[in-house]
Steps between C-alpha positions, in 0.01 A plus 500: 500500500624855445870435455709292260840483667580862583265641233157635588232386254261765357203310647482219751454144379257295708645155555201387700163657554170359632244422229250779432201310643673486842540881498169603346286693748754452783691752708866407460774611740832543323792505745854614422794604714561839338325737259796666336415600141156344544516340157472141625204554730331727241529222238367237745205723590422546129514124443264432793257767370520346150384171656206674667649519848539796738869534600638661815876533555683482834873560535745528783667811354380763255749732327291796382790687337584198279140424397463493119131409467177695562419293808625408847456206736168475676684405821865537601693468821737792453605761246872471425751660269817306579589156365341237723681173567255233612617214722409250227716672236836336417692824576366493857702182563828627349 
């Protein structure tokens, strides 16, 4: 969780995460729709590493100009700069 209402939290709060023994020594694929600031995926990668896993991140879209972390996705479908509305987002149905 990275938002409380409209407010962005300073760090994400993990509501659920696999136990460390399930991640230890495993390659873990983290999948997200978009890497915007990168803060969420960066935090997840750090948490997987902390558990002894090896994280890889795949996203549909990567926004390099908005990236705020010293990292980038390992795999992405397309670089984008504009706001992306996904078909599963509520605003796509408005």
